[in-house]
C-alpha positions in Angstrom: 0.0 0.0 0.0 1.3 3.4 -1.0 0.8 6.9 0.6 0.5 10.1 -1.3 1.1 13.6 0.1 -0.8 16.5 -1.6 -0.6 20.2 -1.2 -2.9 23.1 -2.3 -1.1 26.4 -1.9 -3.6 29.1 -2.3 -3.3 32.9 -1.8 -4.7 32.7 1.7 -4.5 29.1 2.9 -2.1 26.2 2.4 -4.0 22.9 2.7 -2.4 19.5 2.8 -3.7 16.0 2.8 -2.4 12.5 2.7 -4.3 9.5 1.3 -3.6 5.8 0.9 -3.6 4.0 -2.4 -6.6 1.9 -1.3 -8.8 5.0 -1.9 -9.8 6.7 -5.2 -10.5 10.3 -6.1 -14.0 9.4 -7.1 -14.8 8.3 -3.5 -17.3 10.5 -1.8 -17.2 9.2 1.7 -17.0 11.8 4.5 -13.6 10.6 5.8 -11.6 10.8 2.6 -8.2 11.9 3.8 -6.1 9.8 6.2 -4.3 12.9 7.3 -5.0 16.6 6.6 -4.4 20.1 7.8 -4.4 23.8 6.9 -2.3 26.9 7.7 -2.0 30.5 6.6 0.0 30.5 3.4 2.1 33.4 4.7 3.5 31.0 7.3 5.7 29.6 4.5 7.7 32.9 4.7 8.8 32.1 8.3 11.6 29.6 8.8 10.2 28.9 12.2 6.7 28.2 10.9 8.1 26.1 8.0 10.1 24.0 10.5 7.0 23.6 12.7 4.9 22.4 9.7 7.6 20.1 8.4 8.1 18.6 11.8 4.3 18.1 12.4 3.7 16.4 9.0 6.8 14.2 9.1 5.9 13.0 12.6 2.2 12.6 11.8 2.4 10.4 8.8 4.8 7.7 7.3 7.1 8.7 4.6 5.0 9.2 1.4 5.6 7.4 -1.8 5.0 10.6 -3.9 4.3 14.3 -3.3 2.2 16.5 -5.6 1.0 20.1 -5.4 -0.8 23.0 -6.9 0.4 26.5 -6.1 -1.0 29.9 -7.1 1.0 31.8 -4.5 4.1 32.5 -6.6 7.5 31.0 -7.2 8.9 31.8 -3.8 6.1 29.9 -2.1 6.9 26.9 -4.3 10.6 27.1 -3.3 9.7 27.4 0.4 7.2 24.4 0.1 9.8 22.1 -1.6 12.4 22.9 1.2 10.2 21.4 3.9 11.5 17.9 3.9 15.2 17.6 3.3 15.1 14.1 4.8 12.9 13.0 1.9 15.1 14.3 -0.9 14.7 11.0 -2.8 11.0 11.7 -3.3 10.2 13.6 -6.5 7.8 16.6 -6.2 5.2 16.8 -9.0 3.6 20.1 -9.8 0.2 20.3 -11.5 -0.2 23.4 -13.7 -3.0 24.9 -15.7 -1.6 23.2 -18.9 -1.1 19.7 -17.2 -2.7 17.0 -19.4 -5.5 14.8 -17.9 -7.0 12.0 -19.9 -10.5 12.7 -21.3 -10.3 16.4 -20.5 -9.2 19.5 -22.3 -9.8 23.3 -22.0 -10.7 26.0 -24.5 -8.5 28.5 -22.6 -6.4 30.3 -25.2 -3.2 29.8 -23.3 -3.7 26.8 -20.9 -0.4 27.7 -19.1 -2.1 30.9 -17.9 -5.0 28.9 -16.4 -4.8 28.9 -12.7 -3.6 25.6 -11.4 -6.2 25.7 -8.6 -9.0 26.2 -11.1 -7.7 23.3 -13.3 -7.3 21.1 -10.2 -10.8 21.8 -9.0 -12.2 21.1 -12.5 -10.3 17.7 -12.5 -11.6 17.0 -9.0 -15.2 17.8 -10.1 -14.8 15.5 -13.1 -13.8 12.6 -10.8 -17.0 13.1 -8.9 -19.5 13.6 -11.7 -19.5 13.1 -15.5 -22.4 15.6 -15.9 -22.4 19.2 -17.1 -21.0 20.9 -14.1 -20.4 24.4 -12.7 -17.3 24.6 -10.4 -17.4 27.5 -8.0 -14.4 28.0 -5.8 -15.3 30.8 -3.3 -12.0 31.8 -1.7 -9.9 35.0 -1.8 -11.2 35.3 -5.3 -14.3 33.5 -6.6 -13.8 31.5 -9.7 -16.6 30.0 -11.7 -15.9 27.4 -14.4 -18.0 25.4 -16.8 -17.2 21.8 -17.5 -19.2 19.8 -20.0 -20.1 16.1 -19.7 -17.7 15.6 -22.6 -14.8 16.7 -20.5 -14.5 20.1 -22.1 -13.7 23.1 -20.0 -15.5 25.9 -21.7 -13.8 28.7 -19.7 -15.0 30.7 -16.7 -14.8 33.9 -14.6 -12.7 35.3 -11.9 -14.2 37.9 -9.5 -13.3 39.3 -6.1 -14.2 37.0 -3.2 -16.6 38.1 -0.5 -13.8 39.4 1.8 -12.2 41.3 -1.0 -15.5 42.9 -1.9 -16.1 44.0 1.7 -12.5 45.3 2.1 -12.7 47.2 -1.2 -15.8 49.1 -0.1 -14.2 50.0 3.2 -10.9 51.1 1.6 -12.2 53.1 -1.3 -15.3 54.9 0.1 -15.4 57.7 2.7 -18.3 56.5 4.8 -18.7 52.7 4.4 -17.4 50.6 7.2 -16.0 47.1 7.1 -19.2 45.1 7.2 -19.8 42.2 9.7 -22.1 39.3 8.8 -25.0 38.6 11.3 -27.9 36.2 11.3 -30.4 38.9 10.2 -28.6 39.6 6.9 -31.3 38.5 4.3 -32.9 40.2 1.4 -32.6 43.9 0.9 -30.6 45.6 3.6 -32.3 48.0 6.0 -28.9 49.2 7.5 -25.6 50.0 5.9 -24.1 46.8 7.3 -26.9 44.7 5.9 -26.8 46.5 2.5 -23.1 45.7 2.1 -23.3 42.1 3.2 -26.4 41.5 1.1 -25.0 43.4 -1.9 -21.8 41.3 -1.9 -23.7 38.1 -1.5 -26.0 39.1 -4.4 -23.0 39.8 -6.6 -21.6 36.3 -6.0 -25.0 34.5 -6.3 -26.0 36.6 -9.3 -22.7 35.6 -11.1 -23.6 32.0 -10.6 -27.1 32.4 -11.8 -25.8 34.2 -14.9 -23.3 31.4 -15.5 -26.2 28.9 -15.4 -28.2 31.0 -17.9 -25.2 31.4 -20.3 -24.3 27.7 -20.1 -27.9 26.8 -21.0 -27.6 29.1 -24.1 -24.4 27.3 -25.1 -26.4 24.0 -24.9 -24.4 22.9 -21.8 -27.3 23.0 -19.3 -25.8 22.6 -15.8 -26.8 19.5 -13.9 -24.5 19.9 -10.9 -22.9 22.8 -9.1 -19.8 22.1 -7.0 -19.2 24.7 -4.3 -15.7 24.8 -2.6 -13.5 27.3 -0.9 -13.4 29.3 2.4 -16.7 31.1 1.7 -18.5 28.0 0.3 -20.6 27.3 3.4 -21.5 31.0 3.7 -22.8 31.2 0.1 -24.6 27.9 0.4 -26.4 29.1 3.5 -27.5 32.3 1.7 -28.6 30.3 -1.4 -30.6 27.8 0.7 -32.3 30.4 2.8 -33.4 32.3 -0.3 -34.2 29.1 -2.1 -32.2 30.1 -5.2 -30.4 28.3 -8.1 -32.2 25.0 -7.6 -30.5 24.0 -4.4 -31.0 20.3 -5.0 -28.2 20.3 -7.6 -25.7 22.2 -5.4 -23.1 20.4 -3.3 -20.5 21.8 -1.0 -17.4 19.6 -1.6 -14.4 20.6 0.5 -11.0 19.9 -1.1 -11.8 19.8 -4.8 -8.3 21.2 -5.5 -6.6 18.5 -3.4 -8.8 15.9 -5.0 -7.8 17.1 -8.5 -4.1 17.1 -7.7 -4.5 13.6 -6.3 -6.3 12.3 -9.4 -3.6 13.9 -11.7 -0.8 12.4 -9.5 -2.2 8.9 -9.9 -1.8 9.2 -13.7 1.7 10.5 -13.4 3.5 8.1 -11.0 
């Protein structure tokens, strides 16, 4: 039995997981990862924090047979990540990029090398879970929305500011708008400035998803499944459910789509 160590280095969070070869990326059980964790990506810049992370992982799990990763945090973050385990120098690190090939899938992106590796990884992860026309929404620092056909074609997508970036932008670039705080009463049209900001930013995110559904239908790629992932996924899902929008029965929050996609790609490249 083999063990695989996988990293998803995002702009805000670094997530890691390890999984045994007895499992498959298409599995949907709740306990998918044998080991997993998450830290702030900026922790990689600190030698002390890198040492703590490396020590924790190396003492938590057996020596892996392969390591793979996706990184959108820049070349320095990649260098810092790959310096974590000098005792495992005989293990080859494999990096998934936006132009990495995956059997049965291709993208219409004009330059696939410019496609974010996190987006491509999440698309691969969604493909492992469903062969239907899918919308992949990764609601993190940025919110990305991608259309994947049942034929394995990635038709493209959108990138927009995530919820926190929207809130921070309003605070930073207006004279009288505060940094809004979400509360349980935030539903529908706001009757206070705080509610108006929270509700407006939610509406922008949900409205983009609805527009993507409409546009995909016009393209003869009617969406049958929406995969929602990222740090703001549960918040968006809660708002969607409370307002009974988008056909909630076809939406599923699936944590770790990027990790799942990197894992699936790794299995074809070892």
